[in-house]
N, C-alpha and C positions, 0 to 999 in steps of 0.2 A: 720396289718397292710399288704399290701402287699410284695412281695420281692424284688420291686421297689420302695418303699419307700413313696406311694399315701396312704392315710390313709384311705380311703371312698372303699378301695378293701380290701377284705379277701387275704388271702395267698393262696386259691383256686383262686383267681379272682373277688369275688365275690360281688358285690355291698353292705353294709351296713354301717349304721348310725354308726360312730365313740363313742365309749363309754367314756364318758370324767367323769363318777364318783370319778374316783382317783385323778383328777386333784385339785389342789385345787382353791376354789372363788378368783379374782384379779380384781382391778378393768381393766378395758379392753374402747379401742378405735378404730374409724377406721376412715376414712375423704373420701373420692370416688367424682370424678369430672366427669363433661363432658361439653358437650355443643350441643345447638341449631342454628343450621347456617342458616338467611334465607335471605330474602331482606331489605334495609334501610327502604324501605316502611312501610313493614312487622313490624320491630322492632318499627314506629313512630304506631301503632298499640299496642304496650305493653308497649314506654315508656308514651305517650299519654293519653295510659288509653280509647281506640276509639274500643277495642274487643268487637265485639255484641254479643260475649258470656260473657262477665264480666271480673274482673280484675285476668288476665291471671295467674302474677306473685304469687298473692294471693291464688287461689286455687291451682294453679301449688306448690306450698310450705306445704299445706294442703296435696297434692297427695304424697307427696315426704313423710309427716312425718307415711300416712299410710302403702306406701309401702314399709317402713320399719319395721310396726309393721309386715305388713301380712308374711316376709321371707322365715318363716317356709312353713305358706300356699304353696308358690310358687316353692320354690327349697325341690325337695326333702329327700337330706339329711340334711338342716339345721335343728338345732336344734333352738324350741321356746325358746326365750333367753327374760328373763327380760330385756328388753330395759330402762335405766334410763333417758337419752335425748337424743332428735332428733333437730339438727339445719339444716335448709337447707336456704342456698345463693343462691340467685338468683342475678346476676349481670346483665345488658343490656352491649353491650360493641359495640357500634359502628364502632370497629376495623377491628371485626369480620365479620361483621355482627351477630350481633346472643343475644343469653344469655349466661353467663356463669353460669355452675351448680356449687356447693358445699353442700356434703353431710355429718354431721358428724352425728354419734351414738357414744352412750356410755353404758357401761353395767358393775354390779361388775356381773361377773359371769365366769365359767370355760373352757367357751368355749371364739374366740373371735367373733368381729361384721362387720366384711368385708364384707359377704354376703348384708349385714340388710342397710351396705352406700351406694353400689353397687345401692341394689333393690331401696334404697329414690332416687339418682338422677337418675336412671334410668325412676322411672315412674315420675320423676317432666318432665324429657326432654320430653316422650311420651304426660306428660299431655298440654305440649304449644305447640306442634304440632296440639293436637289434641283443645287447642282454638283455632289457630292461621288458620288451613289448609282450613277452607273455600274462603282465603286469598291468602294464598301460600300452593300447596300440592306438591312443591321439596323442600321444608328444608330438609337437614340433620341433621341429630344425632352423632352425634361419640365423640371421648374423651375418651369413658367409661375408668376407674380406678381408683385403689385404690391410693393414694398420702400419706393415713399414716396411720397406724396403729402399735399401743401399747399395752403391758400388756401381761400377759401370756409369757410363757416355750419359747418361738423364741422370745420375746422383740420388738424391734424399729425399724419396717419401716420405711424408709420414700424415696418414689418415683417421 
């Protein structure tokens, strides 16, 4: 660990993958959230199922699951983890207007799944954008954050 407490840097300031071999295996969970803001007309394509590319929320759900599973391939210092569950909740929100995204990831392992939950939520958001960009190019993706983390030495976080 570096002198400033950042675990992905050694004492010399060099990046490294954290050694978790001495950490106990515990049940861990993380939830991340994001949103995709769009016009009411674009949201109607989602809720009415009229997108030319197909089922926007169904495809985004599968993409989010795939994103969680591929996190260690995308984020250089993440450990590959035995993910035991990924749940993606996509809720049309007329008040936004757009889609609210919640991604929950579980594992029994030696390190947490916050990055997997964040990757799942962002991959689902990017997929929603991709599915609808033909009708609206100025959609906005935002609000990406960890809302829950539990398990391991640092305990529970809710934000």
